[in-house]
Gaussian input, Z-matrix of N, CA and C with variables (Angstrom, degrees):
# hf/3-21g

backbone

0 1
 N
 C     1     B1
 C     2     B2     1     A1
 N     3     B3     2     A2     1     D1
 C     4     B4     3     A3     2     D2
 C     5     B5     4     A4     3     D3
 N     6     B6     5     A5     4     D4
 C     7     B7     6     A6     5     D5
 C     8     B8     7     A7     6     D6
 N     9     B9     8     A8     7     D7
 C    10    B10     9     A9     8     D8
 C    11    B11    10    A10     9     D9
 N    12    B12    11    A11    10    D10
 C    13    B13    12    A12    11    D11
 C    14    B14    13    A13    12    D12
 N    15    B15    14    A14    13    D13
 C    16    B16    15    A15    14    D14
 C    17    B17    16    A16    15    D15
 N    18    B18    17    A17    16    D16
 C    19    B19    18    A18    17    D17
 C    20    B20    19    A19    18    D18
 N    21    B21    20    A20    19    D19
 C    22    B22    21    A21    20    D20
 C    23    B23    22    A22    21    D21
 N    24    B24    23    A23    22    D22
 C    25    B25    24    A24    23    D23
 C    26    B26    25    A25    24    D24
 N    27    B27    26    A26    25    D25
 C    28    B28    27    A27    26    D26
 C    29    B29    28    A28    27    D27
 N    30    B30    29    A29    28    D28
 C    31    B31    30    A30    29    D29
 C    32    B32    31    A31    30    D30
 N    33    B33    32    A32    31    D31
 C    34    B34    33    A33    32    D32
 C    35    B35    34    A34    33    D33
 N    36    B36    35    A35    34    D34
 C    37    B37    36    A36    35    D35
 C    38    B38    37    A37    36    D36
 N    39    B39    38    A38    37    D37
 C    40    B40    39    A39    38    D38
 C    41    B41    40    A40    39    D39
 N    42    B42    41    A41    40    D40
 C    43    B43    42    A42    41    D41
 C    44    B44    43    A43    42    D42
 N    45    B45    44    A44    43    D43
 C    46    B46    45    A45    44    D44
 C    47    B47    46    A46    45    D45
 N    48    B48    47    A47    46    D46
 C    49    B49    48    A48    47    D47
 C    50    B50    49    A49    48    D48
 N    51    B51    50    A50    49    D49
 C    52    B52    51    A51    50    D50
 C    53    B53    52    A52    51    D51
 N    54    B54    53    A53    52    D52
 C    55    B55    54    A54    53    D53
 C    56    B56    55    A55    54    D54
 N    57    B57    56    A56    55    D55
 C    58    B58    57    A57    56    D56
 C    59    B59    58    A58    57    D57
 N    60    B60    59    A59    58    D58
 C    61    B61    60    A60    59    D59
 C    62    B62    61    A61    60    D60
 N    63    B63    62    A62    61    D61
 C    64    B64    63    A63    62    D62
 C    65    B65    64    A64    63    D63
 N    66    B66    65    A65    64    D64
 C    67    B67    66    A66    65    D65
 C    68    B68    67    A67    66    D66
 N    69    B69    68    A68    67    D67
 C    70    B70    69    A69    68    D68
 C    71    B71    70    A70    69    D69
 N    72    B72    71    A71    70    D70
 C    73    B73    72    A72    71    D71
 C    74    B74    73    A73    72    D72
 N    75    B75    74    A74    73    D73
 C    76    B76    75    A75    74    D74
 C    77    B77    76    A76    75    D75
 N    78    B78    77    A77    76    D76
 C    79    B79    78    A78    77    D77
 C    80    B80    79    A79    78    D78
 N    81    B81    80    A80    79    D79
 C    82    B82    81    A81    80    D80
 C    83    B83    82    A82    81    D81
 N    84    B84    83    A83    82    D82
 C    85    B85    84    A84    83    D83
 C    86    B86    85    A85    84    D84
 N    87    B87    86    A86    85    D85
 C    88    B88    87    A87    86    D86
 C    89    B89    88    A88    87    D87
 N    90    B90    89    A89    88    D88
 C    91    B91    90    A90    89    D89
 C    92    B92    91    A91    90    D90
 N    93    B93    92    A92    91    D91
 C    94    B94    93    A93    92    D92
 C    95    B95    94    A94    93    D93
 N    96    B96    95    A95    94    D94
 C    97    B97    96    A96    95    D95
 C    98    B98    97    A97    96    D96
 N    99    B99    98    A98    97    D97
 C   100   B100    99    A99    98    D98
 C   101   B101   100   A100    99    D99
 N   102   B102   101   A101   100   D100
 C   103   B103   102   A102   101   D101
 C   104   B104   103   A103   102   D102
 N   105   B105   104   A104   103   D103
 C   106   B106   105   A105   104   D104
 C   107   B107   106   A106   105   D105
 N   108   B108   107   A107   106   D106
 C   109   B109   108   A108   107   D107
 C   110   B110   109   A109   108   D108
 N   111   B111   110   A110   109   D109
 C   112   B112   111   A111   110   D110
 C   113   B113   112   A112   111   D111
 N   114   B114   113   A113   112   D112
 C   115   B115   114   A114   113   D113
 C   116   B116   115   A115   114   D114
 N   117   B117   116   A116   115   D115
 C   118   B118   117   A117   116   D116
 C   119   B119   118   A118   117   D117
 N   120   B120   119   A119   118   D118
 C   121   B121   120   A120   119   D119
 C   122   B122   121   A121   120   D120
 N   123   B123   122   A122   121   D121
 C   124   B124   123   A123   122   D122
 C   125   B125   124   A124   123   D123
 N   126   B126   125   A125   124   D124
 C   127   B127   126   A126   125   D125
 C   128   B128   127   A127   126   D126
 N   129   B129   128   A128   127   D127
 C   130   B130   129   A129   128   D128
 C   131   B131   130   A130   129   D129
 N   132   B132   131   A131   130   D130
 C   133   B133   132   A132   131   D131
 C   134   B134   133   A133   132   D132
 N   135   B135   134   A134   133   D133
 C   136   B136   135   A135   134   D134
 C   137   B137   136   A136   135   D135
 N   138   B138   137   A137   136   D136
 C   139   B139   138   A138   137   D137
 C   140   B140   139   A139   138   D138
 N   141   B141   140   A140   139   D139
 C   142   B142   141   A141   140   D140
 C   143   B143   142   A142   141   D141
 N   144   B144   143   A143   142   D142
 C   145   B145   144   A144   143   D143
 C   146   B146   145   A145   144   D144
 N   147   B147   146   A146   145   D145
 C   148   B148   147   A147   146   D146
 C   149   B149   148   A148   147   D147
 N   150   B150   149   A149   148   D148
 C   151   B151   150   A150   149   D149
 C   152   B152   151   A151   150   D150
 N   153   B153   152   A152   151   D151
 C   154   B154   153   A153   152   D152
 C   155   B155   154   A154   153   D153
 N   156   B156   155   A155   154   D154
 C   157   B157   156   A156   155   D155
 C   158   B158   157   A157   156   D156
 N   159   B159   158   A158   157   D157
 C   160   B160   159   A159   158   D158
 C   161   B161   160   A160   159   D159
 N   162   B162   161   A161   160   D160
 C   163   B163   162   A162   161   D161
 C   164   B164   163   A163   162   D162
 N   165   B165   164   A164   163   D163
 C   166   B166   165   A165   164   D164
 C   167   B167   166   A166   165   D165
 N   168   B168   167   A167   166   D166
 C   169   B169   168   A168   167   D167
 C   170   B170   169   A169   168   D168
 N   171   B171   170   A170   169   D169
 C   172   B172   171   A171   170   D170
 C   173   B173   172   A172   171   D171
 N   174   B174   173   A173   172   D172
 C   175   B175   174   A174   173   D173
 C   176   B176   175   A175   174   D174
 N   177   B177   176   A176   175   D175
 C   178   B178   177   A177   176   D176
 C   179   B179   178   A178   177   D177
 N   180   B180   179   A179   178   D178
 C   181   B181   180   A180   179   D179
 C   182   B182   181   A181   180   D180
 N   183   B183   182   A182   181   D181
 C   184   B184   183   A183   182   D182
 C   185   B185   184   A184   183   D183
 N   186   B186   185   A185   184   D184
 C   187   B187   186   A186   185   D185
 C   188   B188   187   A187   186   D186
 N   189   B189   188   A188   187   D187
 C   190   B190   189   A189   188   D188
 C   191   B191   190   A190   189   D189
 N   192   B192   191   A191   190   D190
 C   193   B193   192   A192   191   D191
 C   194   B194   193   A193   192   D192
 N   195   B195   194   A194   193   D193
 C   196   B196   195   A195   194   D194
 C   197   B197   196   A196   195   D195
 N   198   B198   197   A197   196   D196
 C   199   B199   198   A198   197   D197
 C   200   B200   199   A199   198   D198
 N   201   B201   200   A200   199   D199
 C   202   B202   201   A201   200   D200
 C   203   B203   202   A202   201   D201
 N   204   B204   203   A203   202   D202
 C   205   B205   204   A204   203   D203
 C   206   B206   205   A205   204   D204
 N   207   B207   206   A206   205   D205
 C   208   B208   207   A207   206   D206
 C   209   B209   208   A208   207   D207
 N   210   B210   209   A209   208   D208
 C   211   B211   210   A210   209   D209
 C   212   B212   211   A211   210   D210
 N   213   B213   212   A212   211   D211
 C   214   B214   213   A213   212   D212
 C   215   B215   214   A214   213   D213
 N   216   B216   215   A215   214   D214
 C   217   B217   216   A216   215   D215
 C   218   B218   217   A217   216   D216
 N   219   B219   218   A218   217   D217
 C   220   B220   219   A219   218   D218
 C   221   B221   220   A220   219   D219
 N   222   B222   221   A221   220   D220
 C   223   B223   222   A222   221   D221
 C   224   B224   223   A223   222   D222
 N   225   B225   224   A224   223   D223
 C   226   B226   225   A225   224   D224
 C   227   B227   226   A226   225   D225
 N   228   B228   227   A227   226   D226
 C   229   B229   228   A228   227   D227
 C   230   B230   229   A229   228   D228
 N   231   B231   230   A230   229   D229
 C   232   B232   231   A231   230   D230
 C   233   B233   232   A232   231   D231
 N   234   B234   233   A233   232   D232
 C   235   B235   234   A234   233   D233
 C   236   B236   235   A235   234   D234
 N   237   B237   236   A236   235   D235
 C   238   B238   237   A237   236   D236
 C   239   B239   238   A238   237   D237
 N   240   B240   239   A239   238   D238
 C   241   B241   240   A240   239   D239
 C   242   B242   241   A241   240   D240
 N   243   B243   242   A242   241   D241
 C   244   B244   243   A243   242   D242
 C   245   B245   244   A244   243   D243
 N   246   B246   245   A245   244   D244
 C   247   B247   246   A246   245   D245
 C   248   B248   247   A247   246   D246
 N   249   B249   248   A248   247   D247
 C   250   B250   249   A249   248   D248
 C   251   B251   250   A250   249   D249
 N   252   B252   251   A251   250   D250
 C   253   B253   252   A252   251   D251
 C   254   B254   253   A253   252   D252
 N   255   B255   254   A254   253   D253
 C   256   B256   255   A255   254   D254
 C   257   B257   256   A256   255   D255
 N   258   B258   257   A257   256   D256
 C   259   B259   258   A258   257   D257
 C   260   B260   259   A259   258   D258
 N   261   B261   260   A260   259   D259
 C   262   B262   261   A261   260   D260
 C   263   B263   262   A262   261   D261
 N   264   B264   263   A263   262   D262
 C   265   B265   264   A264   263   D263
 C   266   B266   265   A265   264   D264
 N   267   B267   266   A266   265   D265
 C   268   B268   267   A267   266   D266
 C   269   B269   268   A268   267   D267
 N   270   B270   269   A269   268   D268
 C   271   B271   270   A270   269   D269
 C   272   B272   271   A271   270   D270
 N   273   B273   272   A272   271   D271
 C   274   B274   273   A273   272   D272
 C   275   B275   274   A274   273   D273
 N   276   B276   275   A275   274   D274
 C   277   B277   276   A276   275   D275
 C   278   B278   277   A277   276   D276
 N   279   B279   278   A278   277   D277
 C   280   B280   279   A279   278   D278
 C   281   B281   280   A280   279   D279
 N   282   B282   281   A281   280   D280
 C   283   B283   282   A282   281   D281
 C   284   B284   283   A283   282   D282
 N   285   B285   284   A284   283   D283
 C   286   B286   285   A285   284   D284
 C   287   B287   286   A286   285   D285
 N   288   B288   287   A287   286   D286
 C   289   B289   288   A288   287   D287
 C   290   B290   289   A289   288   D288
 N   291   B291   290   A290   289   D289
 C   292   B292   291   A291   290   D290
 C   293   B293   292   A292   291   D291
 N   294   B294   293   A293   292   D292
 C   295   B295   294   A294   293   D293
 C   296   B296   295   A295   294   D294
 N   297   B297   296   A296   295   D295
 C   298   B298   297   A297   296   D296
 C   299   B299   298   A298   297   D297
 N   300   B300   299   A299   298   D298
 C   301   B301   300   A300   299   D299
 C   302   B302   301   A301   300   D300
 N   303   B303   302   A302   301   D301
 C   304   B304   303   A303   302   D302
 C   305   B305   304   A304   303   D303
 N   306   B306   305   A305   304   D304
 C   307   B307   306   A306   305   D305
 C   308   B308   307   A307   306   D306
 N   309   B309   308   A308   307   D307
 C   310   B310   309   A309   308   D308
 C   311   B311   310   A310   309   D309
 N   312   B312   311   A311   310   D310
 C   313   B313   312   A312   311   D311
 C   314   B314   313   A313   312   D312
 N   315   B315   314   A314   313   D313
 C   316   B316   315   A315   314   D314
 C   317   B317   316   A316   315   D315
 N   318   B318   317   A317   316   D316
 C   319   B319   318   A318   317   D317
 C   320   B320   319   A319   318   D318
 N   321   B321   320   A320   319   D319
 C   322   B322   321   A321   320   D320
 C   323   B323   322   A322   321   D321
 N   324   B324   323   A323   322   D322
 C   325   B325   324   A324   323   D323
 C   326   B326   325   A325   324   D324
 N   327   B327   326   A326   325   D325
 C   328   B328   327   A327   326   D326
 C   329   B329   328   A328   327   D327
 N   330   B330   329   A329   328   D328
 C   331   B331   330   A330   329   D329
 C   332   B332   331   A331   330   D330
 N   333   B333   332   A332   331   D331
 C   334   B334   333   A333   332   D332
 C   335   B335   334   A334   333   D333
 N   336   B336   335   A335   334   D334
 C   337   B337   336   A336   335   D335
 C   338   B338   337   A337   336   D336

   B1=1.4418
   B2=1.5236
   B3=1.2981
   B4=1.4583
   B5=1.5272
   B6=1.3275
   B7=1.4596
   B8=1.5293
   B9=1.3206
   B10=1.4679
   B11=1.5323
   B12=1.3096
   B13=1.4691
   B14=1.5263
   B15=1.3094
   B16=1.4652
   B17=1.5317
   B18=1.3307
   B19=1.4673
   B20=1.5300
   B21=1.3399
   B22=1.4684
   B23=1.5331
   B24=1.3142
   B25=1.4653
   B26=1.5294
   B27=1.3168
   B28=1.4586
   B29=1.5226
   B30=1.3391
   B31=1.4603
   B32=1.5270
   B33=1.3284
   B34=1.4594
   B35=1.5276
   B36=1.3319
   B37=1.4657
   B38=1.5316
   B39=1.3190
   B40=1.4667
   B41=1.5324
   B42=1.3176
   B43=1.4603
   B44=1.5187
   B45=1.3134
   B46=1.4621
   B47=1.5283
   B48=1.3164
   B49=1.4613
   B50=1.5194
   B51=1.3277
   B52=1.4632
   B53=1.5273
   B54=1.3335
   B55=1.4634
   B56=1.5322
   B57=1.3167
   B58=1.4589
   B59=1.5083
   B60=1.3351
   B61=1.4618
   B62=1.5290
   B63=1.3458
   B64=1.4628
   B65=1.5239
   B66=1.3267
   B67=1.4514
   B68=1.5116
   B69=1.3254
   B70=1.4603
   B71=1.5212
   B72=1.3341
   B73=1.4619
   B74=1.5222
   B75=1.3274
   B76=1.4656
   B77=1.5312
   B78=1.3203
   B79=1.4652
   B80=1.5284
   B81=1.3192
   B82=1.4660
   B83=1.5203
   B84=1.3288
   B85=1.4646
   B86=1.5229
   B87=1.3262
   B88=1.4652
   B89=1.5311
   B90=1.3226
   B91=1.4667
   B92=1.5219
   B93=1.3156
   B94=1.4668
   B95=1.5236
   B96=1.3243
   B97=1.4612
   B98=1.5263
   B99=1.3155
   B100=1.4682
   B101=1.5318
   B102=1.3181
   B103=1.4582
   B104=1.5276
   B105=1.3264
   B106=1.4656
   B107=1.5355
   B108=1.3225
   B109=1.4655
   B110=1.5276
   B111=1.3352
   B112=1.4597
   B113=1.5241
   B114=1.3227
   B115=1.4695
   B116=1.5236
   B117=1.3203
   B118=1.4636
   B119=1.5279
   B120=1.3093
   B121=1.4626
   B122=1.5303
   B123=1.3232
   B124=1.4658
   B125=1.5261
   B126=1.3188
   B127=1.4562
   B128=1.5140
   B129=1.3211
   B130=1.4694
   B131=1.5254
   B132=1.3329
   B133=1.4561
   B134=1.5239
   B135=1.3250
   B136=1.4694
   B137=1.5222
   B138=1.3156
   B139=1.4639
   B140=1.5203
   B141=1.3086
   B142=1.4673
   B143=1.5238
   B144=1.3251
   B145=1.4571
   B146=1.5169
   B147=1.3272
   B148=1.4665
   B149=1.5185
   B150=1.3171
   B151=1.4553
   B152=1.5185
   B153=1.3292
   B154=1.4664
   B155=1.5301
   B156=1.3205
   B157=1.4634
   B158=1.5301
   B159=1.3109
   B160=1.4640
   B161=1.5285
   B162=1.3243
   B163=1.4708
   B164=1.5316
   B165=1.3154
   B166=1.4674
   B167=1.5356
   B168=1.3241
   B169=1.4670
   B170=1.5269
   B171=1.3323
   B172=1.4637
   B173=1.5299
   B174=1.3295
   B175=1.4654
   B176=1.5246
   B177=1.3191
   B178=1.4636
   B179=1.5225
   B180=1.3219
   B181=1.4650
   B182=1.5187
   B183=1.3319
   B184=1.4550
   B185=1.5137
   B186=1.3173
   B187=1.4605
   B188=1.5275
   B189=1.3361
   B190=1.4617
   B191=1.5210
   B192=1.3129
   B193=1.4620
   B194=1.5240
   B195=1.3355
   B196=1.4625
   B197=1.5282
   B198=1.3055
   B199=1.4642
   B200=1.5203
   B201=1.3251
   B202=1.4639
   B203=1.5327
   B204=1.3165
   B205=1.4677
   B206=1.5200
   B207=1.3175
   B208=1.4562
   B209=1.5243
   B210=1.3221
   B211=1.4632
   B212=1.5239
   B213=1.3305
   B214=1.4622
   B215=1.5323
   B216=1.3327
   B217=1.4608
   B218=1.5246
   B219=1.3230
   B220=1.4656
   B221=1.5238
   B222=1.3276
   B223=1.4555
   B224=1.5201
   B225=1.3094
   B226=1.4575
   B227=1.5228
   B228=1.3215
   B229=1.4624
   B230=1.5228
   B231=1.3210
   B232=1.4671
   B233=1.5275
   B234=1.3272
   B235=1.4651
   B236=1.5250
   B237=1.3315
   B238=1.4686
   B239=1.5271
   B240=1.3218
   B241=1.4643
   B242=1.5194
   B243=1.3116
   B244=1.4688
   B245=1.5300
   B246=1.3259
   B247=1.4678
   B248=1.5303
   B249=1.3280
   B250=1.4690
   B251=1.5277
   B252=1.3241
   B253=1.4642
   B254=1.5278
   B255=1.3232
   B256=1.4703
   B257=1.5246
   B258=1.3175
   B259=1.4618
   B260=1.5309
   B261=1.3172
   B262=1.4627
   B263=1.5155
   B264=1.2887
   B265=1.4505
   B266=1.5227
   B267=1.3328
   B268=1.4652
   B269=1.5264
   B270=1.3169
   B271=1.4528
   B272=1.5260
   B273=1.3398
   B274=1.4668
   B275=1.5299
   B276=1.3060
   B277=1.4686
   B278=1.5278
   B279=1.3350
   B280=1.4623
   B281=1.5255
   B282=1.3142
   B283=1.4634
   B284=1.5302
   B285=1.3269
   B286=1.4648
   B287=1.5317
   B288=1.3312
   B289=1.4651
   B290=1.5233
   B291=1.3125
   B292=1.4657
   B293=1.5245
   B294=1.3282
   B295=1.4663
   B296=1.5188
   B297=1.3321
   B298=1.4595
   B299=1.5265
   B300=1.3054
   B301=1.4695
   B302=1.5211
   B303=1.3181
   B304=1.4616
   B305=1.5244
   B306=1.3322
   B307=1.4625
   B308=1.5231
   B309=1.3296
   B310=1.4673
   B311=1.5240
   B312=1.3279
   B313=1.4571
   B314=1.5216
   B315=1.3183
   B316=1.4649
   B317=1.5336
   B318=1.3334
   B319=1.4608
   B320=1.5353
   B321=1.3184
   B322=1.4652
   B323=1.5180
   B324=1.3270
   B325=1.4620
   B326=1.5193
   B327=1.3043
   B328=1.4710
   B329=1.5212
   B330=1.3265
   B331=1.4595
   B332=1.5267
   B333=1.3144
   B334=1.4729
   B335=1.5194
   B336=1.3374
   B337=1.4804
   B338=1.4669
   A1=108.73
   A2=115.59
   A3=121.41
   A4=110.48
   A5=116.22
   A6=122.36
   A7=111.72
   A8=117.35
   A9=121.35
   A10=111.94
   A11=117.55
   A12=121.55
   A13=111.92
   A14=116.56
   A15=122.98
   A16=111.92
   A17=117.23
   A18=121.47
   A19=114.17
   A20=120.02
   A21=119.06
   A22=113.78
   A23=117.95
   A24=121.41
   A25=113.10
   A26=117.08
   A27=120.40
   A28=110.19
   A29=115.26
   A30=121.52
   A31=109.18
   A32=115.89
   A33=121.68
   A34=111.35
   A35=115.74
   A36=124.23
   A37=113.21
   A38=116.31
   A39=120.55
   A40=110.90
   A41=115.13
   A42=122.40
   A43=105.06
   A44=116.32
   A45=121.57
   A46=109.56
   A47=116.24
   A48=122.09
   A49=106.79
   A50=115.41
   A51=121.75
   A52=108.54
   A53=118.68
   A54=118.69
   A55=109.42
   A56=116.78
   A57=121.45
   A58=115.10
   A59=117.44
   A60=120.06
   A61=113.03
   A62=117.07
   A63=120.87
   A64=110.51
   A65=115.06
   A66=121.59
   A67=113.21
   A68=117.43
   A69=120.59
   A70=111.49
   A71=116.90
   A72=120.27
   A73=111.47
   A74=116.66
   A75=120.49
   A76=109.52
   A77=116.77
   A78=121.28
   A79=110.24
   A80=117.11
   A81=120.71
   A82=111.92
   A83=116.65
   A84=121.24
   A85=110.46
   A86=116.25
   A87=120.40
   A88=111.17
   A89=117.05
   A90=120.60
   A91=110.92
   A92=117.10
   A93=120.53
   A94=110.21
   A95=116.65
   A96=120.92
   A97=112.65
   A98=117.71
   A99=119.48
   A100=112.44
   A101=116.71
   A102=121.03
   A103=110.54
   A104=116.82
   A105=119.04
   A106=112.60
   A107=117.55
   A108=121.39
   A109=113.19
   A110=116.44
   A111=120.78
   A112=109.77
   A113=116.64
   A114=119.58
   A115=112.74
   A116=114.84
   A117=121.71
   A118=109.33
   A119=116.70
   A120=122.50
   A121=107.89
   A122=116.96
   A123=121.25
   A124=111.58
   A125=117.58
   A126=120.48
   A127=111.56
   A128=114.24
   A129=121.67
   A130=108.11
   A131=116.22
   A132=121.73
   A133=106.39
   A134=115.75
   A135=121.53
   A136=107.47
   A137=116.39
   A138=120.59
   A139=112.75
   A140=114.23
   A141=125.04
   A142=113.84
   A143=117.16
   A144=119.89
   A145=114.52
   A146=116.75
   A147=120.38
   A148=110.26
   A149=115.56
   A150=121.66
   A151=108.04
   A152=117.06
   A153=119.54
   A154=111.91
   A155=114.66
   A156=120.42
   A157=109.32
   A158=116.58
   A159=123.01
   A160=111.28
   A161=118.65
   A162=120.69
   A163=111.24
   A164=117.65
   A165=121.82
   A166=109.19
   A167=116.87
   A168=121.33
   A169=109.49
   A170=117.46
   A171=120.61
   A172=111.30
   A173=116.85
   A174=120.14
   A175=111.00
   A176=116.17
   A177=120.83
   A178=110.37
   A179=116.15
   A180=121.30
   A181=112.15
   A182=117.37
   A183=120.64
   A184=114.37
   A185=117.35
   A186=120.69
   A187=112.00
   A188=115.84
   A189=122.03
   A190=111.30
   A191=116.70
   A192=122.24
   A193=107.16
   A194=117.26
   A195=120.64
   A196=112.66
   A197=114.41
   A198=122.29
   A199=109.42
   A200=117.54
   A201=118.67
   A202=108.28
   A203=116.16
   A204=121.21
   A205=108.47
   A206=115.10
   A207=122.20
   A208=107.84
   A209=117.33
   A210=121.41
   A211=109.04
   A212=115.94
   A213=121.38
   A214=109.86
   A215=117.06
   A216=119.64
   A217=114.30
   A218=118.18
   A219=121.09
   A220=111.49
   A221=115.60
   A222=121.83
   A223=111.95
   A224=115.28
   A225=120.65
   A226=112.48
   A227=118.37
   A228=121.36
   A229=110.96
   A230=116.72
   A231=120.63
   A232=110.92
   A233=116.23
   A234=121.00
   A235=110.85
   A236=116.97
   A237=120.66
   A238=110.77
   A239=117.17
   A240=120.33
   A241=111.43
   A242=116.74
   A243=120.18
   A244=110.82
   A245=116.79
   A246=120.54
   A247=109.83
   A248=116.85
   A249=120.89
   A250=111.96
   A251=116.92
   A252=120.69
   A253=114.13
   A254=117.10
   A255=120.08
   A256=109.04
   A257=115.10
   A258=121.09
   A259=106.48
   A260=116.58
   A261=120.54
   A262=112.15
   A263=114.06
   A264=121.81
   A265=111.04
   A266=115.41
   A267=120.32
   A268=106.49
   A269=114.98
   A270=120.32
   A271=109.70
   A272=117.86
   A273=120.53
   A274=114.40
   A275=118.02
   A276=120.83
   A277=112.90
   A278=117.79
   A279=121.01
   A280=109.87
   A281=116.34
   A282=122.37
   A283=112.76
   A284=117.34
   A285=120.05
   A286=110.57
   A287=117.26
   A288=120.34
   A289=111.39
   A290=116.18
   A291=119.79
   A292=110.19
   A293=116.38
   A294=120.17
   A295=110.99
   A296=117.37
   A297=121.37
   A298=110.67
   A299=117.27
   A300=121.02
   A301=111.90
   A302=116.58
   A303=120.10
   A304=111.33
   A305=116.45
   A306=120.33
   A307=111.22
   A308=116.65
   A309=120.61
   A310=111.10
   A311=116.33
   A312=120.42
   A313=110.85
   A314=116.51
   A315=120.77
   A316=110.19
   A317=116.53
   A318=120.63
   A319=111.01
   A320=116.77
   A321=120.16
   A322=111.64
   A323=116.63
   A324=120.22
   A325=111.79
   A326=116.57
   A327=120.21
   A328=110.72
   A329=117.73
   A330=121.68
   A331=110.53
   A332=117.64
   A333=122.61
   A334=112.07
   A335=117.43
   A336=120.39
   A337=110.07
   D1=134.36
   D2=178.32
   D3=-77.02
   D4=155.75
   D5=-178.37
   D6=-55.25
   D7=-40.96
   D8=-178.79
   D9=-61.73
   D10=-30.41
   D11=177.70
   D12=-87.01
   D13=-25.67
   D14=-177.36
   D15=-76.40
   D16=-46.61
   D17=-174.19
   D18=-56.25
   D19=-43.64
   D20=-179.40
   D21=-65.18
   D22=-16.49
   D23=-179.43
   D24=-84.53
   D25=-10.18
   D26=-178.99
   D27=-68.25
   D28=141.32
   D29=178.53
   D30=-124.62
   D31=159.86
   D32=-178.19
   D33=-54.92
   D34=132.45
   D35=177.97
   D36=57.76
   D37=33.71
   D38=-179.97
   D39=-79.12
   D40=157.93
   D41=169.15
   D42=-106.74
   D43=120.06
   D44=-175.90
   D45=-93.67
   D46=123.56
   D47=176.49
   D48=-99.12
   D49=115.23
   D50=-172.80
   D51=-133.10
   D52=133.35
   D53=172.97
   D54=-57.13
   D55=135.62
   D56=-175.31
   D57=-60.88
   D58=-17.43
   D59=179.81
   D60=-95.40
   D61=8.13
   D62=178.72
   D63=-99.28
   D64=73.33
   D65=-178.74
   D66=-56.66
   D67=-33.88
   D68=179.70
   D69=-62.25
   D70=-42.29
   D71=-179.87
   D72=-73.81
   D73=-34.35
   D74=178.55
   D75=-64.43
   D76=-50.68
   D77=-179.92
   D78=-64.79
   D79=-40.81
   D80=177.96
   D81=-61.32
   D82=-39.29
   D83=178.09
   D84=-65.43
   D85=-43.15
   D86=179.27
   D87=-63.78
   D88=-41.50
   D89=178.61
   D90=-67.53
   D91=-42.33
   D92=178.16
   D93=-60.61
   D94=-36.42
   D95=-177.61
   D96=-66.08
   D97=-27.29
   D98=178.79
   D99=-96.71
   D100=-4.99
   D101=-179.99
   D102=-88.31
   D103=135.07
   D104=177.12
   D105=-70.67
   D106=-10.25
   D107=-178.72
   D108=-89.35
   D109=-4.14
   D110=-179.88
   D111=-125.59
   D112=158.72
   D113=-179.10
   D114=-70.97
   D115=160.19
   D116=174.67
   D117=-67.02
   D118=141.27
   D119=177.19
   D120=-105.69
   D121=129.36
   D122=-179.09
   D123=-79.40
   D124=-29.16
   D125=-179.35
   D126=175.58
   D127=172.76
   D128=178.72
   D129=-127.30
   D130=134.78
   D131=171.40
   D132=-112.42
   D133=118.05
   D134=178.03
   D135=-88.04
   D136=120.90
   D137=-173.46
   D138=-106.23
   D139=175.98
   D140=173.51
   D141=72.13
   D142=13.30
   D143=176.97
   D144=74.49
   D145=8.84
   D146=178.83
   D147=-96.76
   D148=147.05
   D149=172.88
   D150=-115.84
   D151=148.42
   D152=179.87
   D153=-66.03
   D154=161.44
   D155=175.49
   D156=-63.34
   D157=157.67
   D158=-176.76
   D159=-55.07
   D160=-39.33
   D161=-179.32
   D162=-63.31
   D163=-35.34
   D164=177.76
   D165=-70.71
   D166=-42.06
   D167=178.36
   D168=-60.75
   D169=-40.19
   D170=178.06
   D171=-61.67
   D172=-39.23
   D173=175.69
   D174=-63.00
   D175=-41.78
   D176=179.51
   D177=-62.15
   D178=-45.06
   D179=-178.63
   D180=-63.39
   D181=-32.23
   D182=-175.89
   D183=-98.19
   D184=11.24
   D185=-176.44
   D186=-64.74
   D187=141.02
   D188=177.14
   D189=-71.15
   D190=-26.18
   D191=179.16
   D192=-127.28
   D193=85.91
   D194=-175.38
   D195=-60.35
   D196=147.89
   D197=177.59
   D198=-118.68
   D199=141.80
   D200=170.43
   D201=-67.12
   D202=131.10
   D203=-178.47
   D204=-131.64
   D205=132.18
   D206=-178.65
   D207=-128.96
   D208=137.30
   D209=176.58
   D210=-109.68
   D211=135.74
   D212=-179.07
   D213=-131.66
   D214=155.21
   D215=-178.81
   D216=-82.21
   D217=-16.07
   D218=-174.79
   D219=-74.99
   D220=156.79
   D221=179.28
   D222=-65.45
   D223=166.30
   D224=-174.76
   D225=-63.27
   D226=-44.22
   D227=-179.00
   D228=-64.16
   D229=-48.56
   D230=179.07
   D231=-61.46
   D232=-42.88
   D233=179.77
   D234=-63.06
   D235=-45.79
   D236=179.77
   D237=-60.36
   D238=-40.34
   D239=177.68
   D240=-64.12
   D241=-42.37
   D242=179.37
   D243=-65.12
   D244=-42.99
   D245=179.32
   D246=-62.99
   D247=-42.32
   D248=-178.44
   D249=-63.58
   D250=-26.12
   D251=-177.25
   D252=-95.50
   D253=4.30
   D254=178.61
   D255=-72.29
   D256=133.00
   D257=174.43
   D258=-93.25
   D259=107.22
   D260=-174.92
   D261=-72.32
   D262=146.91
   D263=176.11
   D264=-126.51
   D265=-1.58
   D266=177.22
   D267=-111.92
   D268=116.90
   D269=-177.10
   D270=-101.87
   D271=152.56
   D272=-177.32
   D273=-52.87
   D274=-30.00
   D275=-178.65
   D276=-76.80
   D277=-14.52
   D278=-177.15
   D279=-90.17
   D280=79.58
   D281=-176.47
   D282=-62.72
   D283=-31.68
   D284=179.50
   D285=-62.33
   D286=-49.33
   D287=-179.43
   D288=-64.93
   D289=-38.80
   D290=179.01
   D291=-62.13
   D292=-48.34
   D293=179.22
   D294=-61.22
   D295=-42.34
   D296=179.09
   D297=-60.24
   D298=-46.16
   D299=179.28
   D300=-63.21
   D301=-43.06
   D302=179.14
   D303=-64.30
   D304=-41.06
   D305=178.58
   D306=-63.76
   D307=-41.92
   D308=178.63
   D309=-64.97
   D310=-43.44
   D311=178.99
   D312=-63.15
   D313=-44.36
   D314=179.07
   D315=-59.96
   D316=-43.76
   D317=179.11
   D318=-61.14
   D319=-42.71
   D320=178.73
   D321=-65.12
   D322=-42.28
   D323=-180.00
   D324=-65.62
   D325=-36.48
   D326=178.65
   D327=-66.01
   D328=-31.37
   D329=178.88
   D330=-69.58
   D331=-28.28
   D332=-177.30
   D333=-77.16
   D334=-23.77
   D335=-175.84
   D336=-99.65

């Protein structure tokens, strides 16, 4: 799916499942997240076992509005189904849990680099 077709499908506080090698969609999601004309993005799941190129990772690291990002080995369809079936226990109003999760994710990502 091209970026122009992808962006209108975004919904408020969505988790975007994107193949890790689709830098265009990753960057487009990050830009949409900082734009007042698009909904807030809750996070990105990079699927299919791919990781973005270093230049894309550098953009992610330097973002003004950081996003939680998780990479998984499963394909996009399987990953999207698993994400859709998650029973959430962290609600937008629970800032403590959100901060804790972001801190843990950041710590894990720092260990990988």
